[in-house]
C-alpha positions as a LaTeX table, in Angstrom:
\begin{tabular}{lrrr}
\hline
Residue & $x$ (\AA) & $y$ (\AA) & $z$ (\AA) \\
\hline
Unk1 & 0.00 & 0.00 & 0.00 \\
Unk2 & 1.62 & 3.21 & $-1.14$ \\
Unk3 & 2.01 & 6.28 & 1.04 \\
Unk4 & 0.10 & 9.46 & 0.33 \\
Unk5 & 2.39 & 12.38 & $-0.52$ \\
Unk6 & 1.15 & 14.75 & 0.65 \\
Unk7 & $-1.73$ & 14.14 & 3.05 \\
Unk8 & $-2.76$ & 17.34 & 4.80 \\
Unk9 & $-5.40$ & 18.97 & 6.87 \\
Unk10 & $-6.05$ & 22.40 & 5.38 \\
Unk11 & $-8.25$ & 25.36 & 6.10 \\
Unk12 & $-9.21$ & 27.02 & 2.84 \\
Unk13 & $-11.96$ & 29.34 & 1.67 \\
Unk14 & $-15.18$ & 27.60 & 0.68 \\
Unk15 & $-14.74$ & 28.47 & $-2.99$ \\
Unk16 & $-11.72$ & 26.15 & $-3.15$ \\
Unk17 & $-13.59$ & 23.12 & $-1.85$ \\
Unk18 & $-14.42$ & 20.91 & $-4.78$ \\
Unk19 & $-14.43$ & 17.45 & $-3.23$ \\
Unk20 & $-16.97$ & 15.87 & $-0.91$ \\
Unk21 & $-18.21$ & 18.52 & 1.51 \\
Unk22 & $-20.31$ & 18.28 & 4.64 \\
Unk23 & $-21.22$ & 20.28 & 7.72 \\
Unk24 & $-21.31$ & 18.91 & 11.24 \\
Unk25 & $-23.28$ & 20.79 & 13.84 \\
Unk26 & $-20.88$ & 21.39 & 16.70 \\
Unk27 & $-22.69$ & 24.15 & 18.56 \\
Unk28 & $-24.61$ & 23.51 & 21.74 \\
Unk29 & $-26.88$ & 26.50 & 21.16 \\
Unk30 & $-30.54$ & 25.76 & 20.41 \\
Unk31 & $-30.32$ & 27.36 & 16.99 \\
Unk32 & $-28.63$ & 24.36 & 15.27 \\
Unk33 & $-25.35$ & 25.75 & 13.95 \\
Unk34 & $-25.71$ & 24.36 & 10.42 \\
Unk35 & $-28.92$ & 26.36 & 9.93 \\
Unk36 & $-28.08$ & 29.75 & 11.43 \\
Unk37 & $-27.21$ & 32.77 & 9.29 \\
Unk38 & $-23.80$ & 34.38 & 9.04 \\
Unk39 & $-23.34$ & 37.29 & 11.45 \\
Unk40 & $-23.66$ & 40.63 & 9.61 \\
Unk41 & $-20.73$ & 42.95 & 10.28 \\
Unk42 & $-21.02$ & 46.14 & 12.30 \\
Unk43 & $-24.30$ & 45.52 & 14.12 \\
Unk44 & $-25.11$ & 47.31 & 17.35 \\
Unk45 & $-24.96$ & 45.22 & 20.52 \\
Unk46 & $-28.77$ & 45.18 & 20.73 \\
Unk47 & $-29.17$ & 44.14 & 17.09 \\
Unk48 & $-26.62$ & 41.35 & 17.50 \\
Unk49 & $-28.37$ & 40.03 & 20.59 \\
Unk50 & $-31.70$ & 40.22 & 18.78 \\
Unk51 & $-30.46$ & 37.62 & 16.29 \\
Unk52 & $-30.31$ & 35.03 & 19.05 \\
Unk53 & $-27.37$ & 33.28 & 17.37 \\
Unk54 & $-25.29$ & 33.69 & 14.22 \\
Unk55 & $-22.14$ & 32.22 & 12.72 \\
Unk56 & $-18.78$ & 33.84 & 11.94 \\
Unk57 & $-15.17$ & 33.00 & 11.18 \\
Unk58 & $-13.28$ & 32.33 & 14.43 \\
Unk59 & $-9.92$ & 33.80 & 15.37 \\
Unk60 & $-8.78$ & 30.30 & 16.40 \\
Unk61 & $-10.21$ & 26.81 & 15.81 \\
Unk62 & $-8.50$ & 23.62 & 16.96 \\
Unk63 & $-9.57$ & 20.01 & 17.34 \\
Unk64 & $-8.01$ & 16.54 & 17.62 \\
Unk65 & $-8.30$ & 14.00 & 14.81 \\
Unk66 & $-8.03$ & 10.26 & 15.44 \\
Unk67 & $-9.21$ & 8.58 & 12.25 \\
Unk68 & $-10.00$ & 9.37 & 8.63 \\
Unk69 & $-11.44$ & 6.67 & 6.42 \\
Unk70 & $-13.18$ & 5.91 & 3.16 \\
Unk71 & $-15.82$ & 3.18 & 3.30 \\
Unk72 & $-17.78$ & 0.96 & 0.94 \\
Unk73 & $-20.69$ & 0.74 & 3.40 \\
Unk74 & $-22.02$ & 2.55 & 6.46 \\
Unk75 & $-19.50$ & 2.50 & 9.38 \\
Unk76 & $-22.34$ & 3.16 & 11.82 \\
Unk77 & $-23.83$ & $-0.05$ & 13.20 \\
Unk78 & $-27.03$ & $-0.12$ & 15.29 \\
Unk79 & $-24.94$ & 0.52 & 18.39 \\
Unk80 & $-21.48$ & 1.69 & 17.41 \\
Unk81 & $-18.87$ & 2.90 & 14.93 \\
Unk82 & $-17.09$ & 0.14 & 12.99 \\
Unk83 & $-14.34$ & 1.18 & 10.60 \\
Unk84 & $-13.52$ & $-2.43$ & 9.70 \\
Unk85 & $-15.73$ & $-1.84$ & 6.64 \\
Unk86 & $-13.48$ & 1.07 & 5.70 \\
Unk87 & $-10.01$ & 1.76 & 4.42 \\
Unk88 & $-8.39$ & 4.01 & 7.00 \\
Unk89 & $-6.28$ & 6.76 & 5.47 \\
Unk90 & $-5.19$ & 8.03 & 8.89 \\
Unk91 & $-5.21$ & 6.32 & 12.29 \\
Unk92 & $-3.71$ & 7.71 & 15.50 \\
Unk93 & $-4.29$ & 6.28 & 18.97 \\
Unk94 & $-3.18$ & 9.49 & 20.67 \\
Unk95 & $-4.71$ & 11.79 & 18.05 \\
Unk96 & $-3.22$ & 14.66 & 16.07 \\
Unk97 & $-4.03$ & 18.24 & 17.00 \\
Unk98 & $-5.19$ & 20.15 & 13.95 \\
Unk99 & $-5.30$ & 23.95 & 13.98 \\
Unk100 & $-7.78$ & 24.66 & 11.23 \\
Unk101 & $-7.64$ & 28.43 & 11.53 \\
Unk102 & $-5.74$ & 31.05 & 13.49 \\
Unk103 & $-5.80$ & 34.86 & 13.37 \\
Unk104 & $-6.96$ & 35.08 & 9.76 \\
Unk105 & $-4.32$ & 32.65 & 8.49 \\
Unk106 & $-5.38$ & 29.20 & 7.29 \\
Unk107 & $-2.88$ & 26.69 & 8.65 \\
Unk108 & $-1.90$ & 23.30 & 7.30 \\
Unk109 & $-1.02$ & 20.40 & 9.59 \\
Unk110 & 0.71 & 17.48 & 7.91 \\
Unk111 & $-0.25$ & 14.05 & 9.15 \\
Unk112 & 2.29 & 11.26 & 9.38 \\
Unk113 & 1.40 & 7.62 & 8.92 \\
Unk114 & $-1.19$ & 8.20 & 6.20 \\
Unk115 & $-1.76$ & 5.53 & 3.61 \\
Unk116 & $-3.68$ & 5.24 & 0.38 \\
Unk117 & $-6.75$ & 3.02 & 0.18 \\
Unk118 & $-6.72$ & 0.41 & $-2.56$ \\
Unk119 & $-8.33$ & 1.31 & $-5.88$ \\
Unk120 & $-12.08$ & 1.19 & $-5.72$ \\
Unk121 & $-15.25$ & 3.19 & $-5.34$ \\
Unk122 & $-16.08$ & 4.50 & $-1.87$ \\
Unk123 & $-19.61$ & 5.55 & $-0.97$ \\
Unk124 & $-19.02$ & 6.82 & 2.58 \\
Unk125 & $-16.44$ & 9.05 & 4.26 \\
Unk126 & $-15.78$ & 8.82 & 8.01 \\
Unk127 & $-13.90$ & 10.84 & 10.62 \\
Unk128 & $-13.30$ & 10.33 & 14.34 \\
Unk129 & $-12.44$ & 13.39 & 16.41 \\
Unk130 & $-12.14$ & 14.35 & 20.07 \\
Unk131 & $-14.82$ & 16.13 & 22.07 \\
Unk132 & $-12.60$ & 19.12 & 22.94 \\
Unk133 & $-12.62$ & 22.19 & 20.69 \\
Unk134 & $-10.36$ & 25.19 & 21.26 \\
Unk135 & $-11.76$ & 28.50 & 20.00 \\
Unk136 & $-10.96$ & 32.19 & 20.13 \\
Unk137 & $-13.47$ & 34.77 & 18.92 \\
Unk138 & $-14.31$ & 38.45 & 18.64 \\
Unk139 & $-17.01$ & 40.67 & 17.20 \\
Unk140 & $-16.94$ & 44.44 & 16.60 \\
Unk141 & $-20.21$ & 46.25 & 17.26 \\
Unk142 & $-21.13$ & 49.69 & 15.94 \\
Unk143 & $-21.85$ & 51.19 & 19.38 \\
Unk144 & $-19.85$ & 49.34 & 22.05 \\
Unk145 & $-16.63$ & 48.46 & 20.27 \\
Unk146 & $-15.17$ & 44.97 & 20.04 \\
Unk147 & $-16.28$ & 42.10 & 22.26 \\
Unk148 & $-13.58$ & 39.49 & 22.90 \\
Unk149 & $-13.95$ & 35.90 & 24.06 \\
Unk150 & $-12.82$ & 35.07 & 27.58 \\
Unk151 & $-11.43$ & 31.78 & 28.90 \\
Unk152 & $-15.00$ & 30.66 & 29.69 \\
Unk153 & $-16.57$ & 31.56 & 26.33 \\
Unk154 & $-18.19$ & 34.68 & 27.76 \\
Unk155 & $-17.19$ & 38.10 & 26.39 \\
Unk156 & $-15.80$ & 41.41 & 27.54 \\
Unk157 & $-14.48$ & 44.62 & 25.97 \\
Unk158 & $-10.88$ & 44.13 & 27.07 \\
Unk159 & $-8.46$ & 42.82 & 24.42 \\
Unk160 & $-7.04$ & 40.45 & 23.47 \\
Unk161 & $-9.43$ & 37.57 & 22.80 \\
Unk162 & $-8.72$ & 34.55 & 24.99 \\
Unk163 & $-8.84$ & 30.93 & 23.88 \\
Unk164 & $-11.44$ & 28.73 & 25.53 \\
Unk165 & $-11.98$ & 24.98 & 25.41 \\
Unk166 & $-15.46$ & 23.65 & 24.79 \\
Unk167 & $-16.24$ & 20.03 & 25.59 \\
Unk168 & $-18.82$ & 18.85 & 23.09 \\
Unk169 & $-20.69$ & 16.32 & 25.22 \\
Unk170 & $-24.09$ & 16.90 & 23.58 \\
Unk171 & $-25.75$ & 18.60 & 20.63 \\
Unk172 & $-28.61$ & 21.08 & 20.42 \\
Unk173 & $-28.33$ & 22.55 & 23.90 \\
Unk174 & $-28.02$ & 19.21 & 25.67 \\
Unk175 & $-31.04$ & 17.57 & 24.06 \\
Unk176 & $-29.36$ & 15.26 & 21.53 \\
Unk177 & $-26.39$ & 12.93 & 21.15 \\
Unk178 & $-26.70$ & 12.96 & 17.35 \\
Unk179 & $-26.70$ & 15.72 & 14.72 \\
Unk180 & $-27.49$ & 15.42 & 11.03 \\
Unk181 & $-27.25$ & 17.75 & 8.04 \\
Unk182 & $-28.73$ & 17.06 & 4.60 \\
Unk183 & $-26.50$ & 18.71 & 2.03 \\
Unk184 & $-26.36$ & 19.00 & $-1.73$ \\
Unk185 & $-23.47$ & 16.53 & $-1.95$ \\
Unk186 & $-24.58$ & 14.06 & 0.70 \\
Unk187 & $-25.90$ & 13.50 & 4.20 \\
Unk188 & $-23.57$ & 14.03 & 7.17 \\
Unk189 & $-24.38$ & 12.45 & 10.53 \\
Unk190 & $-22.38$ & 13.00 & 13.73 \\
Unk191 & $-22.82$ & 10.85 & 16.83 \\
Unk192 & $-21.24$ & 11.03 & 20.26 \\
Unk193 & $-19.52$ & 7.80 & 21.35 \\
Unk194 & $-18.34$ & 6.36 & 24.66 \\
Unk195 & $-14.86$ & 4.90 & 25.29 \\
Unk196 & $-15.96$ & 1.54 & 23.84 \\
Unk197 & $-16.96$ & 3.28 & 20.58 \\
Unk198 & $-20.62$ & 2.63 & 21.35 \\
Unk199 & $-23.21$ & 5.21 & 20.33 \\
Unk200 & $-24.66$ & 6.98 & 23.35 \\
Unk201 & $-28.43$ & 6.64 & 23.16 \\
Unk202 & $-29.40$ & 9.99 & 24.62 \\
Unk203 & $-28.46$ & 12.74 & 27.04 \\
Unk204 & $-29.05$ & 12.62 & 30.77 \\
Unk205 & $-29.36$ & 15.99 & 32.48 \\
Unk206 & $-28.12$ & 17.72 & 29.33 \\
Unk207 & $-25.00$ & 15.55 & 28.85 \\
Unk208 & $-24.37$ & 12.42 & 26.77 \\
Unk209 & $-22.98$ & 10.22 & 29.58 \\
Unk210 & $-19.46$ & 8.95 & 28.99 \\
Unk211 & $-18.88$ & 11.21 & 25.95 \\
Unk212 & $-15.44$ & 10.27 & 24.63 \\
Unk213 & $-15.28$ & 10.80 & 20.85 \\
Unk214 & $-17.37$ & 12.25 & 18.04 \\
Unk215 & $-17.80$ & 10.06 & 14.97 \\
Unk216 & $-19.14$ & 11.47 & 11.74 \\
Unk217 & $-19.87$ & 9.88 & 8.42 \\
Unk218 & $-21.19$ & 11.18 & 5.15 \\
Unk219 & $-23.21$ & 9.19 & 2.65 \\
Unk220 & $-21.88$ & 10.71 & $-0.56$ \\
Unk221 & $-24.17$ & 11.46 & $-3.48$ \\
Unk222 & $-21.13$ & 11.12 & $-5.75$ \\
Unk223 & $-18.74$ & 8.39 & $-4.54$ \\
Unk224 & $-14.97$ & 8.87 & $-4.46$ \\
Unk225 & $-13.02$ & 6.74 & $-6.93$ \\
Unk226 & $-9.44$ & 5.77 & $-6.11$ \\
Unk227 & $-7.33$ & 4.52 & $-9.02$ \\
Unk228 & $-3.79$ & 3.18 & $-9.35$ \\
Unk229 & $-2.82$ & 6.69 & $-10.50$ \\
Unk230 & $-4.06$ & 8.38 & $-7.31$ \\
Unk231 & $-1.05$ & 9.92 & $-5.55$ \\
Unk232 & $-2.76$ & 11.87 & $-2.76$ \\
Unk233 & $-5.95$ & 12.21 & $-0.83$ \\
Unk234 & $-6.40$ & 15.62 & 0.78 \\
Unk235 & $-8.83$ & 16.27 & 3.60 \\
Unk236 & $-9.76$ & 19.95 & 3.46 \\
Unk237 & $-11.44$ & 21.76 & 6.34 \\
Unk238 & $-12.99$ & 25.22 & 6.38 \\
Unk239 & $-14.50$ & 27.29 & 9.18 \\
Unk240 & $-15.22$ & 30.46 & 7.18 \\
Unk241 & $-18.39$ & 32.21 & 8.38 \\
Unk242 & $-19.36$ & 29.23 & 10.52 \\
Unk243 & $-16.60$ & 28.02 & 12.84 \\
Unk244 & $-17.78$ & 30.16 & 15.77 \\
Unk245 & $-21.23$ & 31.00 & 17.05 \\
Unk246 & $-22.15$ & 34.34 & 18.60 \\
Unk247 & $-25.25$ & 34.03 & 20.76 \\
Unk248 & $-27.40$ & 35.79 & 23.35 \\
Unk249 & $-26.64$ & 34.38 & 26.79 \\
Unk250 & $-29.29$ & 35.98 & 29.01 \\
Unk251 & $-28.80$ & 39.41 & 27.51 \\
Unk252 & $-25.03$ & 39.17 & 27.14 \\
Unk253 & $-22.91$ & 38.39 & 24.09 \\
Unk254 & $-21.21$ & 35.00 & 24.37 \\
Unk255 & $-19.23$ & 32.73 & 22.04 \\
Unk256 & $-19.38$ & 29.04 & 21.20 \\
Unk257 & $-17.78$ & 26.77 & 18.63 \\
Unk258 & $-19.61$ & 26.21 & 15.34 \\
Unk259 & $-19.62$ & 23.71 & 12.47 \\
Unk260 & $-16.73$ & 22.99 & 10.15 \\
Unk261 & $-16.84$ & 21.59 & 6.65 \\
Unk262 & $-14.62$ & 18.81 & 5.34 \\
Unk263 & $-13.91$ & 17.61 & 1.83 \\
Unk264 & $-11.84$ & 14.75 & 0.42 \\
Unk265 & $-10.03$ & 15.47 & $-2.82$ \\
Unk266 & $-8.00$ & 13.00 & $-4.86$ \\
Unk267 & $-4.86$ & 13.98 & $-6.75$ \\
Unk268 & $-3.91$ & 11.90 & $-9.78$ \\
\hline
\end{tabular}
């Protein structure tokens, strides 16, 4: 099995994504991050709060990736996540930290140990990530100046923005352990797993008990074809206009993480 050269995680503008793209709802706010509008620029504080929630490009977005795979059938079983039906293109027990975006500069993190799947047609794409997301955010209002994220995800008017870690142990404000988005190129489903890679049935007191990893898979409308001439498979991530969520927390501006998009592109 040949090695992929290169195999990267990239953060690029949405116009450059031409592979298989999907959104995963990663916000705990009730407004389902994949459905909320992009934050308009230069709103007053009151107008921003009146939106309830909106999405924007973060100043920092980091997560941990454990597995990437292409599959010929659904890796989700009735109770778990089984990548034995897949060809893993990346597998790390300890995980690889991927900084998808920082201070307006898209960063690329090269992954070691990546391998090419054998030639064939793959109908599903799968990814396994950690439940911790590191974010840093800001928003400039027309009347109060710039609000910066604090270490808790709240906001204040004192720069600079601080990074905060959000543990994604539920979806949709603690009411779900699964999120799904129907997209033009396929259907993406994310599920929260326990340490045994079992799907957690539902939240208890707003938390999916034993949350350990987040597994996501996309049923692709157009399958990926790997040939003997394929020299690289690139996983491309973008958080433009969506990677952070600005929301009204009891009359105060607060920040949360938002959805990312991922595409797989072959290079012949």
